[in-house]
N, C-alpha and C positions, 0 to 999 in steps of 0.2 A: 410398748405402744408409743404410738406415733400422736403426736398432737399438733394442733395448728394454730397459731396466733397470728390474726391480722393486724395490720396496723392500716388505719384508710382515714381518709377525709377529702371531701370534695374541695377543699382550699390548698392552694401551694403555699409553700414556707411557712407551716406548722410545724413542722419538725418531724413529720414520718419517719425520713431516712434515717435520723439521729437517732430517733427513739427505738426503730427496728436494729440497728447496728448496737446501741449498746445494750438492748435489750438481750439480744441473741448472744455478745461478747459475757454477758453477767452470765446468762445460763450454761454457755460453755464452759466458765469458770468453775461449775460445780460438777464438770465431768459430764455434762449432756452434747450429745451431737446435736448442731445445730445447721439447719441450712437456708440462710436469708437468700428469698427469691425475690428479685427485683420486679415487680409485674407493672411498675409505672412504663408503658412503652413509650409516653409522649417524652419525659424529662425522668429518664434513668440516672440515678446517682449513687447508688450502691456502689459501684464500681469504682466511680470517681474518688469517694471517699476511703476506699480501702485501696486502693494504689492499683486498680485494674481497668482502668478506664475503656482500654481497647482490647478485647479476646478475642480467641479465633473463632467459637463456637459461643454464641449468646442463648437467652432465652427465645430471641425472635426465631433463631434457627429451629430450635424444637417445636415452637408453634406452626413454622412452616412446615413440619416433617422431614427436615434436611439433617438433623442431628436427634441422637438419644439425648435425654434428660441428665443421665450420668456423665454425658462427656461435656456438658455446658457447667457441671458442678467445677467451683477453683478454691482452694482453700486458702485464707487468709494467713499471715504467721501467727496470728493470734489463734488458730485453730479452728475458727469459725469459718464454715465453708457458704460460699455465696454462686448464686446463678445469676449473673447480670445480665440485663437488657443491652442492646446494641446502642450505640451513639448514633449510628447511621442513619440518616432520614430514609435512603434509599430501601433500607431492610424493613423502616416502619411501614412505608408505603405498600409492601407486598403482602403484610399479615390482614 
């Protein structure tokens, strides 16, 4: 069974990205498959934190209908999978 955990706050700089990454890594260490979706389209940081700042296919492409969600999943060396958002302002304008 799939479960969804959302980390959210209206304020920036409170540790949403750090909490999401650490929680995902901890859950992954128990052998569970985890996918972190960076839905912070204005200031995406998951990719930056995990060493994938620029990727060919991002959540932005999926939302625009230009890619399948499976194509936007990248696996970190820890085994945690991520769907990063694009750092491109031009892509953000199209959403």
